[in-house]
Biopython code that builds the backbone (N, CA, C, O; Angstrom):
import numpy as np
from Bio.PDB.StructureBuilder import StructureBuilder

atoms = [
    (1, "UNK", "N", (16.621, -7.225, -4.208)),
    (1, "UNK", "CA", (16.580, -5.783, -3.845)),
    (1, "UNK", "C", (15.377, -5.915, -3.226)),
    (1, "UNK", "O", (15.534, -5.887, -2.006)),
    (2, "UNK", "N", (14.038, -6.069, -3.610)),
    (2, "UNK", "CA", (12.980, -5.861, -3.104)),
    (2, "UNK", "C", (12.593, -6.864, -1.559)),
    (2, "UNK", "O", (12.037, -6.359, -0.583)),
    (3, "UNK", "N", (12.978, -8.170, -1.623)),
    (3, "UNK", "CA", (13.468, -8.663, -0.268)),
    (3, "UNK", "C", (14.146, -7.915, 1.035)),
    (3, "UNK", "O", (14.138, -8.085, 2.255)),
    (4, "UNK", "N", (14.663, -7.111, 0.219)),
    (4, "UNK", "CA", (16.324, -7.022, 1.586)),
    (4, "UNK", "C", (15.323, -5.740, 2.130)),
    (4, "UNK", "O", (15.438, -5.238, 3.248)),
    (5, "UNK", "N", (14.609, -5.438, 1.402)),
    (5, "UNK", "CA", (13.310, -3.727, 1.635)),
    (5, "UNK", "C", (12.616, -4.093, 2.609)),
    (5, "UNK", "O", (12.600, -3.285, 3.537)),
    (6, "UNK", "N", (11.833, -5.333, 2.792)),
    (6, "UNK", "CA", (11.479, -6.175, 3.623)),
    (6, "UNK", "C", (11.905, -6.857, 5.402)),
    (6, "UNK", "O", (11.502, -6.745, 6.560)),
    (7, "UNK", "N", (12.775, -7.444, 4.753)),
    (7, "UNK", "CA", (14.005, -7.180, 5.592)),
    (7, "UNK", "C", (15.050, -6.610, 6.733)),
    (7, "UNK", "O", (15.601, -6.850, 7.807)),
    (8, "UNK", "N", (14.864, -5.522, 5.493)),
    (8, "UNK", "CA", (15.381, -3.970, 6.663)),
    (8, "UNK", "C", (14.672, -3.402, 7.576)),
    (8, "UNK", "O", (14.798, -2.604, 8.505)),
    (9, "UNK", "N", (13.597, -4.268, 6.862)),
    (9, "UNK", "CA", (12.205, -3.117, 7.601)),
    (9, "UNK", "C", (12.279, -4.487, 9.531)),
    (9, "UNK", "O", (12.089, -4.249, 10.724)),
    (10, "UNK", "N", (12.613, -5.644, 8.812)),
    (10, "UNK", "CA", (12.125, -6.580, 10.304)),
    (10, "UNK", "C", (13.546, -6.722, 11.201)),
    (10, "UNK", "O", (13.439, -6.783, 12.426)),
    (11, "UNK", "N", (14.622, -6.765, 10.692)),
    (11, "UNK", "CA", (16.116, -5.821, 11.545)),
    (11, "UNK", "C", (15.963, -4.760, 12.264)),
    (11, "UNK", "O", (16.501, -4.767, 13.371)),
    (12, "UNK", "N", (15.196, -3.569, 11.843)),
    (12, "UNK", "CA", (15.582, -2.057, 12.416)),
    (12, "UNK", "C", (16.683, -1.431, 11.529)),
    (12, "UNK", "O", (17.266, -0.516, 12.109)),
    (13, "UNK", "N", (17.119, -1.682, 10.280)),
    (13, "UNK", "CA", (18.532, -1.597, 9.469)),
    (13, "UNK", "C", (17.759, -0.493, 8.982)),
    (13, "UNK", "O", (17.283, -0.423, 7.849)),
    (14, "UNK", "N", (17.627, 0.598, 10.129)),
    (14, "UNK", "CA", (16.998, 2.482, 9.320)),
    (14, "UNK", "C", (17.535, 3.076, 10.165)),
    (14, "UNK", "O", (17.451, 2.722, 11.341)),
    (15, "UNK", "N", (18.012, 3.808, 9.894)),
    (15, "UNK", "CA", (17.580, 5.723, 11.376)),
    (15, "UNK", "C", (16.482, 6.027, 11.163)),
    (15, "UNK", "O", (16.183, 6.490, 12.263)),
    (16, "UNK", "N", (15.254, 6.168, 10.310)),
    (16, "UNK", "CA", (14.115, 6.906, 10.497)),
    (16, "UNK", "C", (12.961, 5.735, 10.172)),
    (16, "UNK", "O", (13.150, 4.525, 10.050)),
    (17, "UNK", "N", (11.577, 6.560, 10.062)),
    (17, "UNK", "CA", (10.669, 5.764, 9.554)),
    (17, "UNK", "C", (9.542, 6.390, 9.838)),
    (17, "UNK", "O", (9.202, 6.691, 10.982)),
    (18, "UNK", "N", (8.758, 6.673, 8.594)),
    (18, "UNK", "CA", (7.144, 7.248, 8.824)),
    (18, "UNK", "C", (6.164, 6.392, 8.286)),
    (18, "UNK", "O", (6.342, 5.408, 7.569)),
    (19, "UNK", "N", (4.997, 6.921, 8.752)),
    (19, "UNK", "CA", (3.846, 5.701, 8.735)),
    (19, "UNK", "C", (2.667, 6.252, 8.258)),
    (19, "UNK", "O", (1.817, 6.889, 8.879)),
    (20, "UNK", "N", (2.695, 6.032, 7.434)),
    (20, "UNK", "CA", (0.842, 6.080, 7.232)),
    (20, "UNK", "C", (0.269, 5.608, 6.888)),
    (20, "UNK", "O", (0.264, 4.995, 5.820)),
    (21, "UNK", "N", (-0.953, 5.773, 8.203)),
    (21, "UNK", "CA", (-2.052, 4.692, 7.612)),
    (21, "UNK", "C", (-2.931, 5.578, 6.457)),
    (21, "UNK", "O", (-2.860, 6.803, 6.353)),
    (22, "UNK", "N", (-3.948, 4.515, 5.441)),
    (22, "UNK", "CA", (-4.121, 4.814, 4.839)),
    (22, "UNK", "C", (-5.591, 4.020, 5.272)),
    (22, "UNK", "O", (-5.650, 3.437, 6.355)),
    (23, "UNK", "N", (-7.076, 4.053, 4.092)),
    (23, "UNK", "CA", (-8.146, 3.069, 4.377)),
    (23, "UNK", "C", (-8.023, 1.685, 4.229)),
    (23, "UNK", "O", (-6.934, 1.207, 3.912)),
    (24, "UNK", "N", (-9.320, 0.754, 4.481)),
    (24, "UNK", "CA", (-9.118, -0.869, 4.662)),
    (24, "UNK", "C", (-8.256, -1.251, 5.490)),
    (24, "UNK", "O", (-8.175, -2.479, 5.514)),
    (25, "UNK", "N", (-7.405, -0.605, 6.352)),
    (25, "UNK", "CA", (-6.538, -1.592, 7.420)),
    (25, "UNK", "C", (-5.082, -1.382, 6.318)),
    (25, "UNK", "O", (-4.410, -2.411, 6.243)),
    (26, "UNK", "N", (-4.577, -0.238, 5.524)),
    (26, "UNK", "CA", (-3.090, -0.180, 4.742)),
    (26, "UNK", "C", (-2.594, 0.778, 5.648)),
    (26, "UNK", "O", (-2.976, 1.761, 6.281)),
    (27, "UNK", "N", (-1.305, -0.098, 5.400)),
    (27, "UNK", "CA", (-0.806, 0.616, 5.606)),
    (27, "UNK", "C", (1.249, 1.523, 4.503)),
    (27, "UNK", "O", (2.023, 0.822, 3.851)),
    (28, "UNK", "N", (1.361, 2.555, 4.667)),
    (28, "UNK", "CA", (2.780, 2.688, 3.985)),
    (28, "UNK", "C", (3.256, 2.894, 5.532)),
    (28, "UNK", "O", (2.651, 3.192, 6.562)),
    (29, "UNK", "N", (5.029, 2.513, 5.131)),
    (29, "UNK", "CA", (6.199, 2.846, 5.144)),
    (29, "UNK", "C", (7.254, 2.943, 4.791)),
    (29, "UNK", "O", (7.826, 1.938, 4.367)),
    (30, "UNK", "N", (8.011, 4.376, 4.840)),
    (30, "UNK", "CA", (8.932, 4.981, 4.597)),
    (30, "UNK", "C", (10.005, 4.526, 5.631)),
    (30, "UNK", "O", (9.628, 4.266, 6.774)),
    (31, "UNK", "N", (11.362, 4.411, 5.285)),
    (31, "UNK", "CA", (12.010, 3.825, 6.312)),
    (31, "UNK", "C", (13.497, 4.424, 5.316)),
    (31, "UNK", "O", (13.287, 4.565, 4.111)),
    (32, "UNK", "N", (14.674, 4.693, 5.750)),
    (32, "UNK", "CA", (15.741, 4.214, 5.415)),
    (32, "UNK", "C", (17.338, 5.147, 6.016)),
    (32, "UNK", "O", (16.886, 6.055, 6.714)),
    (33, "UNK", "N", (18.564, 5.236, 6.012)),
    (33, "UNK", "CA", (19.631, 5.172, 6.302)),
    (33, "UNK", "C", (19.571, 7.055, 6.718)),
    (33, "UNK", "O", (18.758, 7.676, 6.033)),
    (34, "UNK", "N", (20.528, 8.047, 7.963)),
    (34, "UNK", "CA", (20.550, 9.120, 6.648)),
    (34, "UNK", "C", (21.937, 8.957, 6.024)),
    (34, "UNK", "O", (22.764, 8.125, 6.397)),
    (35, "UNK", "N", (22.118, 9.912, 4.952)),
    (35, "UNK", "CA", (22.635, 9.426, 4.075)),
    (35, "UNK", "C", (22.287, 8.952, 2.859)),
    (35, "UNK", "O", (22.864, 9.243, 1.812)),
    (36, "UNK", "N", (21.369, 8.235, 2.967)),
    (36, "UNK", "CA", (21.615, 7.539, 1.924)),
    (36, "UNK", "C", (20.344, 8.040, 0.346)),
    (36, "UNK", "O", (19.211, 8.489, 0.525)),
    (37, "UNK", "N", (20.849, 7.838, -0.752)),
    (37, "UNK", "CA", (20.121, 9.012, -2.135)),
    (37, "UNK", "C", (18.685, 7.751, -1.929)),
    (37, "UNK", "O", (18.135, 7.605, -3.021)),
    (38, "UNK", "N", (17.999, 6.844, -0.765)),
    (38, "UNK", "CA", (17.832, 6.710, -1.605)),
    (38, "UNK", "C", (16.263, 6.394, -0.679)),
    (38, "UNK", "O", (16.629, 6.213, 0.483)),
    (39, "UNK", "N", (15.015, 6.288, -0.735)),
    (39, "UNK", "CA", (14.576, 6.058, 0.503)),
    (39, "UNK", "C", (13.365, 3.950, 0.155)),
    (39, "UNK", "O", (12.981, 3.505, -0.927)),
    (40, "UNK", "N", (13.214, 3.390, 1.406)),
    (40, "UNK", "CA", (12.813, 2.236, 1.094)),
    (40, "UNK", "C", (11.013, 2.273, 1.286)),
    (40, "UNK", "O", (10.506, 2.754, 2.299)),
    (41, "UNK", "N", (10.215, 1.712, 0.193)),
    (41, "UNK", "CA", (9.051, 2.243, 0.247)),
    (41, "UNK", "C", (8.388, 0.722, 0.462)),
    (41, "UNK", "O", (8.469, -0.285, -0.241)),
    (42, "UNK", "N", (7.563, 1.027, 1.971)),
    (42, "UNK", "CA", (6.692, -0.737, 1.828)),
    (42, "UNK", "C", (5.287, -0.463, 2.299)),
    (42, "UNK", "O", (4.998, 0.222, 3.280)),
    (43, "UNK", "N", (3.972, -1.418, 1.038)),
    (43, "UNK", "CA", (2.789, -1.196, 2.065)),
    (43, "UNK", "C", (2.123, -2.380, 2.179)),
    (43, "UNK", "O", (2.362, -3.470, 1.659)),
    (44, "UNK", "N", (1.167, -1.997, 3.002)),
    (44, "UNK", "CA", (1.099, -3.622, 3.666)),
    (44, "UNK", "C", (-0.620, -3.757, 4.041)),
    (44, "UNK", "O", (-0.981, -2.911, 4.858)),
    (45, "UNK", "N", (-1.571, -4.580, 3.619)),
    (45, "UNK", "CA", (-2.527, -4.299, 4.372)),
    (45, "UNK", "C", (-2.715, -5.837, 5.682)),
    (45, "UNK", "O", (-2.534, -7.050, 5.785)),
    (46, "UNK", "N", (-3.232, -4.540, 6.487)),
    (46, "UNK", "CA", (-3.124, -5.991, 7.771)),
    (46, "UNK", "C", (-4.741, -6.173, 7.422)),
    (46, "UNK", "O", (-5.674, -5.478, 7.020)),
    (47, "UNK", "N", (-4.453, -7.720, 7.880)),
    (47, "UNK", "CA", (-5.380, -8.982, 8.091)),
    (47, "UNK", "C", (-6.015, -9.728, 8.669)),
    (47, "UNK", "O", (-7.047, -10.363, 8.449)),
    (48, "UNK", "N", (-4.758, -9.537, 10.112)),
    (48, "UNK", "CA", (-5.597, -10.240, 10.998)),
    (48, "UNK", "C", (-5.350, -9.613, 12.514)),
    (48, "UNK", "O", (-5.879, -8.508, 12.395)),
    (49, "UNK", "N", (-5.073, -9.655, 13.261)),
    (49, "UNK", "CA", (-4.333, -8.961, 14.645)),
    (49, "UNK", "C", (-2.572, -9.119, 14.423)),
    (49, "UNK", "O", (-1.862, -8.120, 14.313)),
    (50, "UNK", "N", (-2.346, -9.699, 14.406)),
    (50, "UNK", "CA", (-0.360, -10.196, 14.800)),
    (50, "UNK", "C", (-0.453, -10.462, 13.156)),
    (50, "UNK", "O", (0.644, -9.995, 12.851)),
    (51, "UNK", "N", (-1.158, -10.994, 11.632)),
    (51, "UNK", "CA", (-0.645, -10.718, 9.977)),
    (51, "UNK", "C", (-1.257, -9.984, 9.198)),
    (51, "UNK", "O", (-2.455, -9.825, 8.963)),
    (52, "UNK", "N", (0.199, -9.284, 8.583)),
    (52, "UNK", "CA", (0.137, -8.109, 7.446)),
    (52, "UNK", "C", (0.060, -9.004, 6.366)),
    (52, "UNK", "O", (0.355, -10.172, 6.620)),
    (53, "UNK", "N", (-0.321, -8.674, 5.037)),
    (53, "UNK", "CA", (0.224, -9.088, 3.512)),
    (53, "UNK", "C", (0.357, -7.453, 2.360)),
    (53, "UNK", "O", (-0.281, -6.494, 1.927)),
    (54, "UNK", "N", (1.621, -8.088, 2.363)),
    (54, "UNK", "CA", (2.538, -6.972, 1.467)),
    (54, "UNK", "C", (1.740, -6.646, 0.026)),
    (54, "UNK", "O", (0.993, -7.189, -0.788)),
    (55, "UNK", "N", (2.214, -5.763, 0.205)),
    (55, "UNK", "CA", (1.037, -5.163, -1.406)),
    (55, "UNK", "C", (1.599, -4.874, -2.351)),
    (55, "UNK", "O", (1.162, -5.047, -3.488)),
    (56, "UNK", "N", (2.754, -4.344, -2.047)),
    (56, "UNK", "CA", (4.288, -3.647, -2.640)),
    (56, "UNK", "C", (5.858, -2.823, -1.827)),
    (56, "UNK", "O", (5.780, -1.869, -1.054)),
    (57, "UNK", "N", (6.821, -3.314, -2.143)),
    (57, "UNK", "CA", (7.992, -2.523, -1.467)),
    (57, "UNK", "C", (9.005, -2.261, -2.547)),
    (57, "UNK", "O", (9.454, -3.231, -3.159)),
    (58, "UNK", "N", (9.384, -1.116, -2.825)),
    (58, "UNK", "CA", (10.789, -0.724, -3.630)),
    (58, "UNK", "C", (11.034, 0.134, -3.041)),
    (58, "UNK", "O", (10.762, 0.295, -1.852)),
    (59, "UNK", "N", (11.984, 1.363, -4.237)),
    (59, "UNK", "CA", (13.139, 2.204, -3.655)),
    (59, "UNK", "C", (12.278, 3.026, -4.091)),
    (59, "UNK", "O", (11.567, 2.669, -5.030)),
    (60, "UNK", "N", (12.112, 4.448, -3.469)),
    (60, "UNK", "CA", (11.454, 5.577, -4.225)),
    (60, "UNK", "C", (13.442, 6.677, -3.764)),
    (60, "UNK", "O", (14.436, 6.469, -3.068)),
    (61, "UNK", "N", (12.968, 7.688, -4.656)),
    (61, "UNK", "CA", (14.023, 8.681, -4.591)),
    (61, "UNK", "C", (13.220, 9.161, -3.168)),
    (61, "UNK", "O", (12.058, 8.843, -2.913)),
    (62, "UNK", "N", (14.168, 10.071, -2.219)),
    (62, "UNK", "CA", (13.968, 11.029, -1.101)),
    (62, "UNK", "C", (12.846, 12.262, -1.739)),
    (62, "UNK", "O", (11.702, 12.430, -1.317)),
    (63, "UNK", "N", (13.499, 13.043, -2.843)),
    (63, "UNK", "CA", (11.863, 13.919, -3.443)),
    (63, "UNK", "C", (10.621, 13.673, -3.849)),
    (63, "UNK", "O", (9.752, 14.476, -4.187)),
    (64, "UNK", "N", (10.585, 12.225, -3.781)),
    (64, "UNK", "CA", (9.430, 11.211, -3.829)),
    (64, "UNK", "C", (8.002, 10.780, -2.579)),
    (64, "UNK", "O", (6.771, 10.754, -2.589)),
    (65, "UNK", "N", (9.473, 10.416, -1.321)),
    (65, "UNK", "CA", (9.308, 9.987, -0.291)),
    (65, "UNK", "C", (8.151, 11.689, 0.656)),
    (65, "UNK", "O", (7.089, 11.915, 1.237)),
    (66, "UNK", "N", (8.935, 12.111, 0.355)),
    (66, "UNK", "CA", (8.652, 14.034, 0.299)),
    (66, "UNK", "C", (7.200, 14.031, 0.451)),
    (66, "UNK", "O", (6.296, 13.771, 1.244)),
    (67, "UNK", "N", (7.457, 14.466, -0.754)),
    (67, "UNK", "CA", (5.845, 14.079, -1.909)),
    (67, "UNK", "C", (4.747, 13.629, -0.996)),
    (67, "UNK", "O", (3.765, 14.131, -0.449)),
    (68, "UNK", "N", (5.517, 12.121, -1.089)),
    (68, "UNK", "CA", (4.175, 11.141, 0.376)),
    (68, "UNK", "C", (3.882, 12.045, 1.074)),
    (68, "UNK", "O", (2.742, 11.925, 1.525)),
    (69, "UNK", "N", (4.485, 13.062, 1.431)),
    (69, "UNK", "CA", (4.355, 13.023, 3.017)),
    (69, "UNK", "C", (3.804, 14.443, 2.955)),
    (69, "UNK", "O", (3.236, 15.114, 3.816)),
    (70, "UNK", "N", (4.115, 14.698, 1.755)),
    (70, "UNK", "CA", (3.135, 15.876, 1.810)),
    (70, "UNK", "C", (1.609, 15.834, 1.700)),
    (70, "UNK", "O", (0.703, 16.364, 2.343)),
    (71, "UNK", "N", (1.670, 14.763, 0.334)),
    (71, "UNK", "CA", (0.201, 14.805, 0.028)),
    (71, "UNK", "C", (-0.358, 14.545, 0.983)),
    (71, "UNK", "O", (-1.359, 15.138, 1.383)),
    (72, "UNK", "N", (0.314, 13.392, 1.650)),
    (72, "UNK", "CA", (-0.144, 12.608, 3.413)),
    (72, "UNK", "C", (-1.171, 13.327, 4.169)),
    (72, "UNK", "O", (-2.268, 12.864, 4.485)),
    (73, "UNK", "N", (-0.510, 15.060, 4.561)),
    (73, "UNK", "CA", (-0.801, 15.855, 4.914)),
    (73, "UNK", "C", (-2.400, 16.791, 4.303)),
    (73, "UNK", "O", (-3.413, 17.132, 4.913)),
    (74, "UNK", "N", (-1.950, 16.961, 2.767)),
    (74, "UNK", "CA", (-2.632, 18.202, 2.293)),
    (74, "UNK", "C", (-3.840, 17.487, 1.346)),
    (74, "UNK", "O", (-4.884, 17.950, 0.887)),
    (75, "UNK", "N", (-3.294, 16.302, 1.272)),
    (75, "UNK", "CA", (-4.582, 15.498, 0.395)),
    (75, "UNK", "C", (-5.035, 13.888, 0.471)),
    (75, "UNK", "O", (-5.141, 12.912, -0.272)),
    (76, "UNK", "N", (-5.182, 14.176, 1.521)),
    (76, "UNK", "CA", (-4.975, 12.307, 1.474)),
    (76, "UNK", "C", (-6.199, 11.622, 0.869)),
    (76, "UNK", "O", (-6.090, 10.401, 0.753)),
    (77, "UNK", "N", (-7.839, 12.414, 0.287)),
    (77, "UNK", "CA", (-8.414, 11.624, -0.202)),
    (77, "UNK", "C", (-7.636, 11.756, -1.835)),
    (77, "UNK", "O", (-8.192, 10.974, -2.606)),
    (78, "UNK", "N", (-6.056, 12.868, -2.775)),
    (78, "UNK", "CA", (-5.625, 11.507, -3.439)),
    (78, "UNK", "C", (-4.357, 10.780, -3.312)),
    (78, "UNK", "O", (-3.682, 10.456, -4.289)),
    (79, "UNK", "N", (-4.051, 10.537, -2.128)),
    (79, "UNK", "CA", (-3.086, 10.191, -2.254)),
    (79, "UNK", "C", (-2.911, 8.816, -2.542)),
    (79, "UNK", "O", (-1.818, 8.342, -2.852)),
    (80, "UNK", "N", (-4.139, 8.047, -2.432)),
    (80, "UNK", "CA", (-3.639, 6.024, -2.626)),
    (80, "UNK", "C", (-3.593, 6.497, -4.344)),
    (80, "UNK", "O", (-3.097, 5.574, -4.988)),
    (81, "UNK", "N", (-3.918, 7.493, -5.088)),
    (81, "UNK", "CA", (-3.816, 7.173, -6.751)),
    (81, "UNK", "C", (-2.318, 7.463, -7.052)),
    (81, "UNK", "O", (-1.599, 6.853, -7.843)),
    (82, "UNK", "N", (-1.940, 8.711, -6.119)),
    (82, "UNK", "CA", (-0.227, 9.336, -6.522)),
    (82, "UNK", "C", (0.576, 7.503, -6.014)),
    (82, "UNK", "O", (1.209, 6.821, -6.821)),
    (83, "UNK", "N", (0.330, 7.130, -4.692)),
    (83, "UNK", "CA", (0.607, 6.478, -4.464)),
    (83, "UNK", "C", (1.318, 4.760, -5.792)),
    (83, "UNK", "O", (2.411, 4.344, -6.176)),
    (84, "UNK", "N", (-0.504, 4.280, -6.025)),
    (84, "UNK", "CA", (-0.260, 3.855, -7.299)),
    (84, "UNK", "C", (0.353, 3.436, -8.582)),
    (84, "UNK", "O", (0.535, 2.338, -9.107)),
    (85, "UNK", "N", (0.713, 5.132, -9.049)),
    (85, "UNK", "CA", (1.030, 5.761, -9.659)),
    (85, "UNK", "C", (2.573, 5.370, -9.214)),
    (85, "UNK", "O", (3.204, 4.634, -9.973)),
    (86, "UNK", "N", (2.908, 5.627, -8.560)),
    (86, "UNK", "CA", (4.247, 5.069, -7.647)),
    (86, "UNK", "C", (4.405, 3.754, -7.976)),
    (86, "UNK", "O", (5.559, 3.515, -8.333)),
    (87, "UNK", "N", (3.707, 2.860, -7.988)),
    (87, "UNK", "CA", (4.123, 1.457, -8.142)),
    (87, "UNK", "C", (3.994, 1.295, -8.864)),
    (87, "UNK", "O", (4.211, 0.084, -8.869)),
    (88, "UNK", "N", (3.645, 1.643, -10.167)),
    (88, "UNK", "CA", (2.794, 1.045, -11.535)),
    (88, "UNK", "C", (3.952, 1.417, -11.918)),
    (88, "UNK", "O", (3.913, 1.076, -13.101)),
    (89, "UNK", "N", (5.546, 2.145, -11.661)),
    (89, "UNK", "CA", (6.258, 2.604, -11.870)),
    (89, "UNK", "C", (6.476, 4.030, -12.951)),
    (89, "UNK", "O", (7.323, 4.287, -13.807)),
    (90, "UNK", "N", (5.246, 4.788, -12.424)),
    (90, "UNK", "CA", (5.566, 6.330, -13.189)),
    (90, "UNK", "C", (6.342, 7.006, -12.035)),
    (90, "UNK", "O", (6.490, 6.512, -10.917)),
    (91, "UNK", "N", (6.844, 8.264, -12.474)),
    (91, "UNK", "CA", (7.193, 9.011, -11.138)),
    (91, "UNK", "C", (6.161, 9.813, -10.595)),
    (91, "UNK", "O", (5.364, 9.970, -11.520)),
    (92, "UNK", "N", (5.792, 10.344, -9.694)),
    (92, "UNK", "CA", (4.682, 11.154, -9.145)),
    (92, "UNK", "C", (5.175, 12.828, -9.622)),
    (92, "UNK", "O", (6.208, 13.444, -9.360)),
    (93, "UNK", "N", (4.226, 13.137, -10.244)),
    (93, "UNK", "CA", (4.778, 14.238, -10.275)),
    (93, "UNK", "C", (5.144, 15.635, -9.283)),
    (93, "UNK", "O", (4.783, 15.769, -8.114)),
    (94, "UNK", "N", (5.880, 16.529, -10.012)),
    (94, "UNK", "CA", (6.577, 16.943, -8.409)),
    (94, "UNK", "C", (5.509, 18.226, -8.013)),
    (94, "UNK", "O", (6.216, 19.197, -7.744)),
    (95, "UNK", "N", (4.257, 18.526, -7.899)),
    (95, "UNK", "CA", (3.248, 19.811, -7.786)),
    (95, "UNK", "C", (3.038, 19.241, -6.485)),
    (95, "UNK", "O", (3.695, 18.258, -6.141)),
    (96, "UNK", "N", (2.356, 19.659, -5.882)),
    (96, "UNK", "CA", (1.194, 19.364, -4.806)),
    (96, "UNK", "C", (-0.600, 19.284, -5.379)),
    (96, "UNK", "O", (-1.144, 20.230, -5.948)),
    (97, "UNK", "N", (-1.156, 18.217, -5.133)),
    (97, "UNK", "CA", (-2.205, 17.679, -5.597)),
    (97, "UNK", "C", (-3.484, 18.921, -5.487)),
    (97, "UNK", "O", (-4.625, 18.669, -5.873)),
]
sb = StructureBuilder()
sb.init_structure("model")
sb.init_model(0)
sb.init_chain("A")
sb.init_seg("    ")
for serial, (resi, resn, name, xyz) in enumerate(atoms, 1):
    if name == "N":
        sb.init_residue(resn, " ", resi, " ")
    sb.init_atom(name, np.array(xyz, "f"), 0.0, 1.0, " ", f" {name:<3s}", serial, name[0])
structure = sb.get_structure()
């Protein structure tokens, strides 16, 4: 299922895409199709002009995706901690940081 996330992204198999740029040439992509109960989460690091290294990929709930997007705008310095917690399997809190 994890490989499907990368495949869906490469094949443009989604209706919407949110891109968050982090420090150290990392980016988070949150994408999905309208009407689905999950969002795809893909985090990677740019390692060269045309190369990327996947750091994480998973399916998340829409409310977690929304929290990531709101933290990206309001508390970017804490966003990386929220992402790491999510990638470890913990659910992010439902409050703003």
